[in-house]
Every structure is written in structure tokens, then in C-alpha cells.
N, C-alpha and C positions, 0 to 999 in steps of 0.2 A: 504494500500500500504506500508507505512513505519511504522514499529513497534518499532524501537529503534534507538537511536543514537549509532552507532556501533564503530566508530573510529574517532579520531581527529589526523590529521597528523601534526607533528612538524618537520620543516626542520632544520637539524643539520649539523654542519661542520664535526664532527667525530662521526660516529655511535657507535663505541666501547666506546668512552668517554661518550656519552649520555646514553648508556645502563648501564654503570657502575654508573653514577650519579643517574639514576632513581631507579636502583636496590639497590646499596650499600648505597646511601645517603638518599633516600626518602623511601625506603622499599617496592617498587613495586616488582612484580614478572615478570619473562620472560614468556610471553604467547605464542610467536611464533618467530622463526628465520629461515629464508629460503633464500638461495642465490638468487640474481637477476642479474646474470652476474658475470663477474670477479671482479668488483670493489665495489659492495655494496650488501646489503641484505635487505630483508623485515623483520623488527624487530618490534614486538609489546610488550608493557609492560602494566601492569595494577595493580591496588591496591591489588588485591587478585586473587587466582585461580578461585573464584566463580563470580567475576565481569565480566560482558559482555563487557562493554565499555573499550576500550584500547586507548593508545597513540601509533601511528605509528611513529617511529624514522627514518625518511626518509632522505636520503642523499641530503643535500642542493645543492651540486655540480651537482648531477644527475638531480635534478628538474630544476636548472638554465639552463641546456642544453636542457631539454625537453620543459619547459614552464616557462620562467623567471618571468613573471608577477605573477605567483602563489606563489612565495616564499615570497611575502610581508606579508602574513598572513597564519595561519593554515588552512588546508582543513578539511571540515567535511564530513565524510563518514557515510551515513545512512545505515541501514540494513533492509532487507526484507527476508521473507521465500519463496517468489515466484517471482523471478526476471523477468520472461517473462510476467506474469500478470501485474506487476507494470509498466514495460516498455510500454506495450500496453495501459494501463490506462492513463499514463502520456501523451502519444502521443495523445490519444483521447481527453484529457483535454487541448490540445494546448500547452503543455510544450515543450520547445526546448530540445530535447534529442540527444545525440551522439550515435554512433553505440554500440551495445551490445558487450562487450569484454569477451571472455572466456580465462582466464589465469590459470596457474597452482595453483595460490593462491586464486582463486575465480572468479566468474562471476559477471560483473559489467557494469555500464554505467554512463556517466556523464550527468548532466542536468543543465540548467540555470534558475535562478529566474527572476523576472520581471526587475531587474536592470542589468542582465547579469552576475551575480556572479555564479561561478561554484560550483557544489556539485557532489558527487559521491554516487550512490546507489549500494550496493553490497549484493549478496545473501549469507546469513549465515544460514546453516541448522544444 
């Protein structure tokens, strides 16, 4: 079902400042940047062009509006090559899953562990 840890989301006050920090000061590369409405973007940075795992520099303000309790810690986004099969398998295994979301930047769904912690599984092909 899950074959990699794909992304770790870090909630940031200023996405451009965070992008500059990770790229200019830490030496990461910009892996993806795509607008998500008028006020913020989906920004991913990573240690190199070849590295699969990335940091998502997500707007803290946007997440506080969407789901305030999630801002307390980074979110882990797992990756799969077959989102539908993983979704069905988790449901069969009794995992609490949310609806499958098809977004311009990927197909994904959230699921909860035994303690109610949220995770996201996203299809990366």
C-alpha cells in the first residue's frame, strides 16, 4: 500500500521567506510551486532534484482557517503508486478513511491511526 514517505508539511507564516530560507540558506532545491488560490501556493522543497521526499511549505494562516488543530505539528504525507487500491485496502482493514480527493496537484485521502492522528496518502506516479 504505502511505498515511501513522500512529504512532510511544515506550517509557515510567510511562504516566500520559508522558501528563501530552505533554498538560499540550507541549499535545498525548489521541487514544485503551484498557486492554490489568490493568497498562497503549494510549495515543495527538497535536498536535491533526485530526492523523492520533500518538505511542503504550507501557509500556517490557511491551515489555521481550514483545520486549526493540525498546525500544532507537521503533517506526514505518505505516497503510493495506486491510490484506489490503497484506499480500498485500508477500508477493508478497518482504517478510518476520509473521502478520496482529486485535486489539480494530486489525488489523495486522509486516514487516522489508532489514536486519531491524521495522515495523508497521496498518489505519486
